Every structure is written in structure tokens, then in C-alpha cells.
RONUTOR-166669 format. One record per atom (N, C-alpha, C): residue in one letter; x, y, z. Coordinates in Angstrom, 3 decimals. Example, Ala and Ser with C-alpha at 12.3 -4.5 7.8 and 13.67 -1.06 7.14 Angstrom:
<sites>
{site "A"; {13.190; -5.690; 7.800}}
{site "A"; {12.300; -4.500; 7.800}}
{site "A"; {13.200; -3.300; 7.800}}
{site "S"; {12.850; -2.250; 7.080}}
{site "S"; {13.670; -1.060; 7.140}}
{site "S"; {12.900; 0.030; 7.870}}
</sites>
This chain:
<sites>
{site "M"; {21.690; -14.965; 91.506}}
{site "M"; {22.018; -16.260; 92.062}}
{site "M"; {20.754; -17.076; 92.337}}
{site "K"; {19.687; -16.361; 92.715}}
{site "K"; {18.450; -17.073; 93.025}}
{site "K"; {17.863; -17.752; 91.783}}
{site "H"; {18.068; -17.152; 90.613}}
{site "H"; {17.558; -17.751; 89.379}}
{site "H"; {18.261; -19.068; 89.076}}
{site "L"; {19.558; -19.147; 89.400}}
{site "L"; {20.285; -20.394; 89.191}}
{site "L"; {19.785; -21.484; 90.125}}
{site "L"; {19.430; -21.108; 91.361}}
{site "L"; {18.889; -22.098; 92.302}}
{site "L"; {17.525; -22.605; 91.839}}
{site "V"; {16.718; -21.717; 91.294}}
{site "V"; {15.416; -22.134; 90.766}}
{site "V"; {15.616; -23.069; 89.578}}
{site "A"; {16.574; -22.737; 88.714}}
{site "A"; {16.866; -23.609; 87.564}}
{site "A"; {17.387; -24.965; 88.043}}
{site "A"; {18.224; -24.974; 89.079}}
{site "A"; {18.723; -26.236; 89.625}}
{site "A"; {17.587; -27.063; 90.217}}
{site "A"; {16.649; -26.407; 90.881}}
{site "A"; {15.507; -27.114; 91.452}}
{site "A"; {14.638; -27.726; 90.357}}
{site "I"; {14.417; -26.984; 89.293}}
{site "I"; {13.614; -27.497; 88.183}}
{site "I"; {14.335; -28.664; 87.508}}
{site "L"; {15.643; -28.548; 87.335}}
{site "L"; {16.423; -29.638; 86.744}}
{site "L"; {16.379; -30.882; 87.640}}
{site "A"; {16.452; -30.689; 88.951}}
{site "A"; {16.366; -31.821; 89.881}}
{site "A"; {14.984; -32.478; 89.809}}
{site "M"; {13.936; -31.683; 89.648}}
{site "M"; {12.590; -32.247; 89.524}}
{site "M"; {12.451; -33.055; 88.234}}
{site "L"; {12.995; -32.541; 87.135}}
{site "L"; {12.960; -33.281; 85.875}}
{site "L"; {13.768; -34.571; 85.975}}
{site "C"; {14.907; -34.503; 86.629}}
{site "C"; {15.741; -35.694; 86.802}}
{site "C"; {15.001; -36.737; 87.637}}
{site "T"; {14.366; -36.326; 88.718}}
{site "T"; {13.627; -37.254; 89.562}}
{site "T"; {12.455; -37.865; 88.802}}
{site "T"; {11.793; -37.071; 87.986}}
{site "T"; {10.688; -37.597; 87.186}}
{site "T"; {11.186; -38.681; 86.221}}
{site "M"; {12.300; -38.432; 85.565}}
{site "M"; {12.841; -39.412; 84.611}}
{site "M"; {13.359; -40.666; 85.329}}
{site "V"; {14.008; -40.488; 86.474}}
{site "V"; {14.508; -41.648; 87.222}}
{site "V"; {13.332; -42.469; 87.758}}
{site "T"; {12.257; -41.818; 88.178}}
{site "T"; {11.070; -42.535; 88.631}}
{site "T"; {10.475; -43.348; 87.490}}
{site "L"; {10.368; -42.745; 86.317}}
{site "L"; {9.855; -43.463; 85.154}}
{site "L"; {10.749; -44.653; 84.812}}
{site "M"; {12.072; -44.451; 84.863}}
{site "M"; {13.002; -45.534; 84.575}}
{site "M"; {12.848; -46.672; 85.581}}
{site "A"; {12.700; -46.342; 86.848}}
{site "A"; {12.574; -47.371; 87.882}}
{site "A"; {11.280; -48.162; 87.724}}
{site "I"; {10.207; -47.491; 87.370}}
{site "I"; {8.930; -48.189; 87.182}}
{site "I"; {9.002; -49.105; 85.953}}
{site "V"; {9.620; -48.632; 84.867}}
{site "V"; {9.775; -49.471; 83.677}}
{site "V"; {10.683; -50.661; 83.990}}
{site "F"; {11.711; -50.457; 84.793}}
{site "F"; {12.589; -51.547; 85.204}}
{site "F"; {11.791; -52.604; 85.974}}
{site "C"; {10.918; -52.159; 86.871}}
{site "C"; {10.068; -53.102; 87.616}}
{site "C"; {9.104; -53.833; 86.683}}
{site "L"; {8.570; -53.129; 85.708}}
{site "L"; {7.685; -53.779; 84.739}}
{site "L"; {8.426; -54.857; 83.954}}
{site "G"; {9.669; -54.577; 83.620}}
{site "G"; {10.461; -55.558; 82.893}}
{site "G"; {10.760; -56.792; 83.725}}
{site "M"; {10.951; -56.605; 85.023}}
{site "M"; {11.229; -57.749; 85.895}}
{site "M"; {9.994; -58.619; 86.061}}
{site "G"; {8.819; -58.081; 85.844}}
{site "G"; {7.592; -58.836; 86.048}}
{site "G"; {7.170; -59.678; 84.860}}
{site "A"; {7.949; -59.690; 83.796}}
{site "A"; {7.539; -60.409; 82.592}}
{site "A"; {7.408; -61.917; 82.827}}
{site "N"; {8.323; -62.513; 83.536}}
{site "N"; {8.295; -63.956; 83.779}}
{site "N"; {8.090; -64.277; 85.253}}
{site "A"; {7.434; -63.390; 85.965}}
{site "A"; {7.287; -63.557; 87.408}}
{site "A"; {6.037; -64.354; 87.750}}
{site "K"; {6.091; -64.952; 88.932}}
{site "K"; {4.929; -65.666; 89.473}}
{site "K"; {4.002; -64.649; 90.140}}
{site "P"; {2.737; -65.010; 90.399}}
{site "P"; {1.792; -64.049; 90.989}}
{site "P"; {2.260; -63.394; 92.303}}
{site "P"; {2.881; -64.120; 93.246}}
{site "P"; {3.351; -63.409; 94.447}}
{site "P"; {4.445; -62.382; 94.130}}
{site "E"; {5.297; -62.694; 93.160}}
{site "E"; {6.340; -61.746; 92.773}}
{site "E"; {5.745; -60.530; 92.078}}
{site "I"; {4.678; -60.754; 91.309}}
{site "I"; {4.018; -59.629; 90.637}}
{site "I"; {3.380; -58.699; 91.665}}
{site "R"; {2.781; -59.283; 92.710}}
{site "R"; {2.212; -58.449; 93.777}}
{site "R"; {3.301; -57.622; 94.453}}
{site "A"; {4.449; -58.239; 94.704}}
{site "A"; {5.557; -57.508; 95.322}}
{site "A"; {6.059; -56.391; 94.401}}
{site "L"; {6.142; -56.678; 93.116}}
{site "L"; {6.575; -55.648; 92.170}}
{site "L"; {5.581; -54.490; 92.097}}
{site "K"; {4.296; -54.808; 92.185}}
{site "K"; {3.290; -53.736; 92.189}}
{site "K"; {3.472; -52.835; 93.398}}
{site "L"; {3.776; -53.419; 94.549}}
{site "L"; {4.019; -52.606; 95.745}}
{site "L"; {5.296; -51.774; 95.597}}
{site "W"; {6.336; -52.361; 95.004}}
{site "W"; {7.562; -51.611; 94.744}}
{site "W"; {7.283; -50.443; 93.798}}
{site "M"; {6.509; -50.691; 92.738}}
{site "M"; {6.200; -49.623; 91.792}}
{site "M"; {5.400; -48.515; 92.466}}
{site "L"; {4.450; -48.894; 93.327}}
{site "L"; {3.680; -47.883; 94.052}}
{site "L"; {4.593; -47.064; 94.959}}
{site "G"; {5.477; -47.750; 95.670}}
{site "G"; {6.398; -47.041; 96.558}}
{site "G"; {7.328; -46.102; 95.806}}
{site "L"; {7.863; -46.552; 94.689}}
{site "L"; {8.745; -45.703; 93.886}}
{site "L"; {8.000; -44.504; 93.316}}
{site "F"; {6.764; -44.738; 92.867}}
{site "F"; {5.952; -43.634; 92.352}}
{site "F"; {5.664; -42.608; 93.444}}
{site "L"; {5.299; -43.092; 94.632}}
{site "L"; {5.003; -42.165; 95.731}}
{site "L"; {6.250; -41.400; 96.164}}
{site "L"; {7.409; -42.075; 96.183}}
{site "L"; {8.657; -41.409; 96.543}}
{site "L"; {8.991; -40.309; 95.545}}
{site "G"; {8.915; -40.619; 94.253}}
{site "G"; {9.200; -39.614; 93.231}}
{site "G"; {8.202; -38.470; 93.240}}
{site "S"; {6.932; -38.797; 93.400}}
{site "S"; {5.894; -37.753; 93.435}}
{site "S"; {6.061; -36.848; 94.643}}
{site "A"; {6.387; -37.441; 95.780}}
{site "A"; {6.586; -36.628; 96.992}}
{site "A"; {7.771; -35.691; 96.815}}
{site "G"; {8.860; -36.193; 96.228}}
{site "G"; {10.029; -35.337; 96.018}}
{site "G"; {9.726; -34.165; 95.103}}
{site "V"; {9.028; -34.431; 94.012}}
{site "V"; {8.694; -33.354; 93.071}}
{site "V"; {7.662; -32.408; 93.690}}
{site "G"; {6.655; -32.966; 94.345}}
{site "G"; {5.618; -32.119; 94.953}}
{site "G"; {6.160; -31.209; 96.043}}
{site "I"; {6.996; -31.751; 96.915}}
{site "I"; {7.583; -30.923; 97.970}}
{site "I"; {8.550; -29.910; 97.353}}
{site "G"; {9.242; -30.312; 96.285}}
{site "G"; {10.125; -29.368; 95.596}}
{site "G"; {9.365; -28.188; 95.020}}
{site "V"; {8.233; -28.450; 94.398}}
{site "V"; {7.404; -27.360; 93.855}}
{site "V"; {6.931; -26.444; 94.990}}
{site "F"; {6.502; -27.060; 96.085}}
{site "F"; {6.050; -26.261; 97.235}}
{site "F"; {7.178; -25.370; 97.759}}
{site "L"; {8.389; -25.928; 97.866}}
{site "L"; {9.504; -25.145; 98.401}}
{site "L"; {9.937; -24.036; 97.443}}
{site "V"; {9.864; -24.277; 96.138}}
{site "V"; {10.182; -23.204; 95.184}}
{site "V"; {9.177; -22.081; 95.321}}
{site "R"; {7.906; -22.451; 95.427}}
{site "R"; {6.864; -21.418; 95.584}}
{site "R"; {6.995; -20.680; 96.908}}
{site "A"; {7.521; -21.362; 97.934}}
{site "A"; {7.699; -20.732; 99.244}}
{site "A"; {8.954; -19.866; 99.304}}
{site "G"; {9.786; -19.908; 98.254}}
{site "G"; {10.968; -19.067; 98.220}}
{site "G"; {12.229; -19.734; 98.735}}
{site "H"; {12.270; -21.056; 98.724}}
{site "H"; {13.446; -21.804; 99.179}}
{site "H"; {13.953; -22.719; 98.057}}
{site "P"; {14.492; -22.133; 96.987}}
{site "P"; {14.894; -22.969; 95.855}}
{site "P"; {16.068; -23.898; 96.162}}
{site "G"; {16.946; -23.530; 97.071}}
{site "G"; {18.060; -24.398; 97.435}}
{site "G"; {17.584; -25.676; 98.096}}
{site "W"; {16.693; -25.532; 99.045}}
{site "W"; {16.102; -26.706; 99.692}}
{site "W"; {15.298; -27.518; 98.691}}
{site "A"; {14.618; -26.837; 97.784}}
{site "A"; {13.811; -27.537; 96.778}}
{site "A"; {14.690; -28.409; 95.886}}
{site "A"; {15.863; -27.907; 95.528}}
{site "A"; {16.767; -28.699; 94.688}}
{site "A"; {17.227; -29.949; 95.434}}
{site "G"; {17.549; -29.804; 96.702}}
{site "G"; {17.986; -30.952; 97.493}}
{site "G"; {16.891; -31.976; 97.696}}
{site "V"; {15.711; -31.499; 98.032}}
{site "V"; {14.579; -32.413; 98.265}}
{site "V"; {14.165; -33.097; 96.975}}
{site "S"; {14.243; -32.386; 95.869}}
{site "S"; {13.854; -32.978; 94.593}}
{site "S"; {14.886; -33.973; 94.076}}
{site "A"; {16.136; -33.795; 94.427}}
{site "A"; {17.179; -34.710; 93.966}}
{site "A"; {17.298; -35.945; 94.854}}
{site "A"; {16.854; -35.869; 96.090}}
{site "A"; {16.996; -36.994; 97.026}}
{site "A"; {16.331; -38.279; 96.533}}
{site "P"; {15.099; -38.249; 96.002}}
{site "P"; {14.513; -39.499; 95.497}}
{site "P"; {15.322; -40.130; 94.373}}
{site "S"; {15.960; -39.314; 93.549}}
{site "S"; {16.790; -39.862; 92.472}}
{site "S"; {17.958; -40.652; 93.047}}
{site "V"; {18.595; -40.102; 94.068}}
{site "V"; {19.724; -40.781; 94.701}}
{site "V"; {19.260; -42.097; 95.325}}
{site "I"; {18.116; -42.067; 95.993}}
{site "I"; {17.581; -43.278; 96.626}}
{site "I"; {17.260; -44.333; 95.567}}
{site "M"; {16.614; -43.937; 94.486}}
{site "M"; {16.228; -44.900; 93.453}}
{site "M"; {17.434; -45.476; 92.718}}
{site "V"; {18.441; -44.657; 92.467}}
{site "V"; {19.645; -45.170; 91.814}}
{site "V"; {20.368; -46.151; 92.734}}
{site "T"; {20.347; -45.889; 94.043}}
{site "T"; {20.934; -46.815; 95.003}}
{site "T"; {20.175; -48.142; 95.002}}
{site "I"; {18.854; -48.080; 94.992}}
{site "I"; {18.037; -49.302; 94.932}}
{site "I"; {18.327; -50.064; 93.646}}
{site "L"; {18.457; -49.361; 92.527}}
{site "L"; {18.757; -50.006; 91.254}}
{site "L"; {20.126; -50.690; 91.303}}
{site "G"; {21.092; -50.019; 91.893}}
{site "G"; {22.421; -50.603; 92.015}}
{site "G"; {22.421; -51.868; 92.843}}
{site "V"; {21.674; -51.863; 93.952}}
{site "V"; {21.579; -53.046; 94.794}}
{site "V"; {20.847; -54.163; 94.055}}
{site "A"; {19.804; -53.816; 93.324}}
{site "A"; {19.042; -54.833; 92.589}}
{site "A"; {19.876; -55.477; 91.483}}
{site "L"; {20.756; -54.724; 90.862}}
{site "L"; {21.581; -55.257; 89.784}}
{site "L"; {22.763; -56.063; 90.301}}
{site "M"; {23.122; -55.891; 91.572}}
{site "M"; {24.235; -56.642; 92.140}}
{site "M"; {23.840; -58.086; 92.465}}
{site "R"; {22.564; -58.366; 92.543}}
{site "R"; {22.109; -59.721; 92.890}}
{site "R"; {22.275; -60.662; 91.753}}
</sites>
């Protein structure tokens, strides 16, 4: 059973990595016709999204190494849920 939890944690880390990449590319696309203040705001959003995704994956790796793969899967999947929620709100405008 522990091997399945480790596999779930790794899958959650890969998912968070891909969702982080998607969110950053989405922000880059929004900046194509933006004014300089909007570009500065997008850069801060991209930094925040990158840090959120990196923290989720980094803490997930730490928890897997510490022997808590269940917690690692949850922590690694949380940034994906947050980013998809942000994307949904951004698309509703």
C-alpha cells in the first residue's frame, strides 16, 4: 500500500509541475498586449505561482523522503487545486 502512496505523491508532483507551467504560460499570454503596469503585475503573479508550485513540489519531496507519502500527495496536489481555482476565476471575468 505504501508503494501506491508514493506513486500518488509522485503523480501529484508531476501534475503540480504541469499546472504551474500552464499557469505561467497563461500569464505570459495575457501580457502580450498589456501596458507596463499590467506587465509588472503579471510578473508578480508569475513569481507567486512559481513559488507556490515549487513549494508544493519541494515539501512533497521532503515528506516522501521523511516517510509520509500520504501527506506528500496532499501537499503536492494542493497548489494544483489553488491554481486551477485562480484560472477559473480569471476566465470568468
